[in-house]
C-alpha positions in Angstrom: 0.0 0.0 0.0 1.1 3.6 -0.7 2.5 5.6 2.3 0.8 8.7 1.1 -2.6 9.7 -0.3 -1.8 10.5 -3.9 -5.1 10.3 -5.7 -8.2 12.2 -4.6 -11.4 11.8 -6.6 -13.1 15.2 -6.0 -15.9 13.9 -8.1 -17.0 11.8 -5.2 -18.6 14.9 -3.8 -21.1 14.7 -6.7 -22.6 11.7 -4.9 -23.0 13.7 -1.7 -24.9 16.7 -0.4 -24.0 19.1 2.3 -26.0 19.2 5.6 -26.2 21.4 8.7 -27.9 20.5 11.9 -28.6 22.7 14.9 -29.9 21.8 18.3 -32.3 24.4 19.7 -33.0 24.6 23.4 -34.1 27.5 25.7 -31.4 29.1 27.8 -31.8 28.9 31.6 -29.4 31.7 32.5 -30.0 35.5 32.3 -28.1 38.6 33.2 -28.3 40.0 36.7 -29.4 43.6 36.6 -30.0 44.4 40.2 -26.6 44.7 41.9 -28.1 45.6 45.2 -29.9 42.3 45.2 -26.7 40.6 44.1 -24.9 41.9 47.1 -27.6 40.5 49.4 -27.4 37.2 47.5 -23.6 37.0 48.0 -24.0 37.8 51.7 -26.4 34.9 52.1 -24.2 32.6 50.0 -21.2 33.3 52.2 -23.0 33.6 55.5 -20.9 32.3 58.4 -23.9 30.7 60.0 -24.4 28.4 57.0 -21.5 26.1 57.1 -23.4 23.2 55.5 -22.2 21.9 52.2 -22.9 24.5 49.4 -24.5 23.3 46.2 -23.6 24.8 42.8 -24.5 28.5 43.2 -27.1 30.0 40.9 -24.8 33.0 40.1 -21.8 32.8 37.8 -19.4 35.6 38.7 -16.8 36.8 36.2 -13.1 36.4 37.2 -12.0 39.4 39.3 -15.5 40.5 40.1 -15.5 42.9 43.1 -19.2 43.5 43.6 -19.3 47.0 42.1 -20.1 46.2 38.5 -22.8 48.8 38.3 -24.3 46.9 35.4 -21.2 47.2 33.2 -19.9 43.7 34.2 -21.9 40.8 33.0 -23.1 38.5 35.8 -25.5 35.7 35.0 -27.9 33.7 37.1 -29.5 30.3 36.6 -33.2 30.9 36.6 -34.3 27.3 36.8 -33.2 24.8 39.4 -33.0 21.2 38.2 -34.8 18.5 40.0 -32.4 16.1 41.6 -33.2 12.4 41.1 -33.9 10.6 44.4 -34.4 7.0 45.4 -38.2 7.6 45.5 -38.2 9.4 42.1 -35.1 8.4 40.1 -36.2 10.2 36.9 -33.8 12.8 35.5 -34.7 16.4 35.4 -37.1 17.0 32.5 -35.2 19.9 31.0 -31.9 18.1 31.2 -33.5 15.0 29.7 -34.8 16.9 26.7 -31.5 18.5 26.1 -29.7 15.2 26.3 -32.1 13.6 23.9 -31.5 16.4 21.3 -27.8 16.3 21.7 -27.8 12.5 21.3 -29.9 12.8 18.2 -27.3 15.1 16.7 -24.4 12.9 17.9 -26.0 9.9 16.3 -26.0 11.5 12.9 -22.9 13.8 12.9 -20.8 12.6 15.9 -17.9 10.2 16.2 -19.8 7.3 14.6 -22.3 9.3 12.7 -23.1 8.7 9.0 -22.4 12.4 8.2 -18.8 13.6 8.2 -17.5 17.1 8.7 -17.0 18.7 5.3 -13.9 20.7 6.0 -15.5 23.3 3.7 -17.0 25.3 6.5 -17.4 24.7 10.3 -20.7 23.1 11.1 -21.2 21.9 7.6 -21.4 18.1 7.1 -21.3 15.9 4.0 -23.8 13.1 3.5 -24.3 10.5 0.8 -27.3 11.3 -1.4 -28.9 8.0 -0.8 -29.0 8.7 2.9 -31.0 11.9 2.7 -34.4 10.4 3.1 -33.1 8.2 5.9 -31.8 11.3 7.7 -35.1 13.1 7.1 -37.1 10.2 8.6 -34.9 10.0 11.6 -35.0 13.7 12.3 -38.7 14.0 11.9 -39.2 11.0 14.2 -37.0 12.6 16.8 -39.1 15.8 16.7 -42.2 13.7 17.2 -40.6 11.8 20.1 -39.5 15.1 21.6 -43.1 16.4 21.5 -44.7 13.2 22.7 -42.3 12.0 25.4 -40.1 14.9 26.6 -41.9 18.3 26.3 -45.0 17.3 28.3 -42.7 16.5 31.2 -40.8 19.8 30.7 -44.0 21.8 30.7 -45.3 19.9 33.7 -42.2 20.6 35.8 -41.7 24.2 34.6 -43.7 25.8 37.4 -42.0 23.6 40.0 -38.6 24.4 38.6 -39.3 28.1 39.0 -40.5 27.5 42.5 -37.4 25.5 43.4 -35.3 28.4 42.1 -37.4 30.9 44.2 -37.8 28.9 47.4 -34.6 26.9 47.8 -32.0 28.4 50.1 -29.3 30.3 48.4 -26.6 28.0 49.7 -28.5 25.1 48.1 -28.6 26.7 44.7 -31.6 28.9 45.0 -31.9 32.5 43.7 -33.1 34.1 46.9 -33.2 37.9 46.4 -32.3 37.6 42.7 -35.6 35.9 41.8 -37.6 38.0 39.3 -40.9 36.7 37.8 -40.3 38.8 34.7 -37.3 36.7 33.8 -39.6 33.8 32.9 -41.4 33.1 29.6 -44.7 31.2 29.6 -44.4 27.4 29.8 -45.6 27.2 26.2 -43.0 29.7 24.9 -40.3 27.9 26.9 -41.2 24.5 25.4 -41.4 26.1 22.0 -37.7 26.8 22.1 -36.8 23.1 21.9 -36.2 21.6 18.5 -33.9 20.6 15.7 -33.2 22.7 12.6 -31.5 21.2 9.5 -30.7 22.2 6.0 -29.6 20.5 2.8 -27.2 22.6 0.8 -25.4 22.5 -2.5 -22.2 24.5 -3.0 -21.4 26.2 -6.3 -20.4 29.5 -7.9 -23.2 31.9 -8.8 -23.8 32.0 -12.6 -24.2 35.8 -12.8 -20.7 36.8 -11.6 -18.4 38.6 -14.1 -16.5 36.0 -16.1 -13.1 36.7 -14.6 -14.5 36.7 -11.0 -16.5 33.5 -11.7 -13.4 31.7 -13.0 -11.4 32.8 -9.9 -14.2 31.7 -7.6 -14.6 28.4 -9.4 -10.8 27.7 -9.0 -11.0 28.6 -5.3 -13.9 26.3 -4.8 -12.1 23.5 -6.6 -9.1 23.9 -4.3 -11.5 23.7 -1.3 -13.1 20.6 -2.6 -9.7 19.0 -3.2 -8.4 19.8 0.2 -11.7 18.7 1.8 -11.7 15.4 0.0 -8.2 14.7 1.2 -9.0 15.7 4.8 -12.2 13.6 4.9 -10.3 10.6 3.6 -7.4 11.1 6.0 -9.6 11.8 9.0 -11.5 8.6 8.5 -8.2 6.7 8.4 -7.0 8.4 11.6 -10.3 7.7 13.4 -9.9 4.0 12.7 -6.3 4.1 13.6 -7.1 5.6 17.0 -9.4 2.7 17.8 -6.9 0.1 16.6 -4.0 1.7 18.5 -6.1 1.7 21.7 -6.9 -2.0 21.3 -3.4 -2.9 20.4 -2.0 -1.2 23.5 -4.6 -2.7 25.9 -4.2 -6.2 24.6 -0.4 -6.1 24.7 1.0 -8.9 27.0 2.0 -7.6 30.4 5.7 -7.3 31.2 7.0 -9.8 33.8 5.8 -8.8 37.3 3.1 -6.4 35.9 -0.7 -6.9 35.7 -2.4 -7.3 32.4 -3.9 -4.0 31.2 -7.6 -3.6 32.0 -10.0 -2.6 29.2 -13.7 -1.8 28.9 -16.2 -3.6 26.7 -16.5 -0.4 24.7 -12.9 -1.0 23.3 -14.3 -3.8 21.1 -17.8 -2.2 20.8 -16.3 1.0 19.3 -14.4 -0.9 16.7 -17.5 -2.9 15.8 -19.6 0.3 15.6 -17.0 1.9 13.3 -17.1 -1.1 11.0 -20.9 -1.1 11.0 -21.3 2.5 9.8 -18.1 2.6 7.6 -19.8 2.0 4.3 -22.0 5.1 4.8 -19.0 7.2 5.8 -16.6 6.1 3.1 -17.4 9.1 1.0 -14.1 9.1 -0.9 -14.3 5.4 -1.8 -11.1 4.6 0.1 -10.6 1.0 -1.0 -7.4 0.6 1.1 -9.1 1.5 4.3 -12.2 -0.6 3.3 -9.9 -3.6 3.1 -8.5 -3.1 6.6 -12.0 -2.4 8.0 -13.0 -5.7 6.4 -10.2 -7.5 8.2 -11.2 -6.0 11.5 -14.8 -6.9 11.0 -13.8 -10.5 10.3 -11.5 -10.5 13.4 -14.4 -9.4 15.6 -16.7 -12.2 14.4 -17.5 -14.3 17.4 -15.2 -12.3 19.6 -16.3 -10.7 22.9 -14.5 -8.9 25.7 -15.0 -11.7 28.2 -13.2 -14.2 26.0 -10.3 -11.7 25.7 -10.1 -11.4 29.4 -10.4 -15.1 30.1 -8.1 -16.6 27.5 -4.5 -15.4 27.2 -4.0 -17.2 23.8 -7.1 -15.5 22.4 -5.9 -12.1 23.7 -2.4 -12.6 22.2 -3.7 -13.8 18.8 -6.1 -10.9 18.6 -3.4 -8.4 19.6 -1.1 -9.6 16.9 -3.8 -9.3 14.3 -4.7 -5.8 15.4 -0.9 -5.0 15.4 -0.8 -6.1 11.7 -3.7 -3.8 10.9 -2.1 -1.0 12.8 1.1 -1.3 10.8 -0.7 -1.0 7.5 -2.7 2.0 8.8 0.5 3.7 10.0 1.9 3.4 6.5 -1.3 4.8 4.9 -1.5 8.0 7.1 0.3 11.2 6.3 -0.1 13.8 9.1 0.1 17.3 7.9 1.7 19.8 10.2 -1.0 22.1 11.6 -3.9 20.0 10.6 -6.9 20.5 12.9 -9.7 18.1 11.9 -11.6 15.3 13.5 -14.8 13.3 13.1 -16.6 14.8 16.0 -16.9 18.4 14.8 -19.8 20.1 16.6 
């Protein structure tokens, strides 16, 4: 195999579309405007007669704040106090649960093992195979339906209680105390209406109505961007796989005399398996060399589970040697450019 990436098929982008995805959620912090109330709040927060353990304070003070901001210094307060899970009610806070669901939806599509890859053309812009567009649409719409049916009713139902927790909880336990202001709060419907997902499908090109010379210059620039992006996408996918294989190789390495065998989590194997599972959707540049190594790893994982690796030294050694062989080939395929800043978990 070649030690460098010499051939980049920019035409592969013709089989893709560009995609952006934004998570929308309401903010739960706002600016403190009443500095007299802030001074009272701070006195209560640091009161000597309250030596009990202090929860995370509702106010976020800027570094070097001396209490005399006069409105010029930005001080923020958390206006909703989350509900802490208890043994009697172990459910997570509804607001935090809704935020987690939306973030996980985005992560599933554009994260470390997502089927969309960062485009390198522009931050926040991803590239997706055309045949996956409807699949993405279906998943995103289903997520919005689930948000409305399963998460937002709980958020709305807890909203009044969350406000009351912020108002009535002692300052040292995370409450607002003298900083509580009813005017800081939207209606429950407006608050819930701020949750959502927004996405766009985009095509990049040069406008037809530009002057000829300018259009030629713009087209050349765009071609360079696509060439660089194609190389980066191909290389980043190789590096992501190499990181997983490197980790497994290191953890499965036989222990030196007198030392304990390295401990590994089940996710070590699970992450490699997940990479292999979504690889075909992510192999946008048709990297046949990498596809061959992914195929080897996939075959190696067949019938293999973490417990067998822990229990049988011979299985662990054989697996480590095969991962080592894959690693050697990957190392030869990867060229690291100085100053490159690119990964597969761009947010």
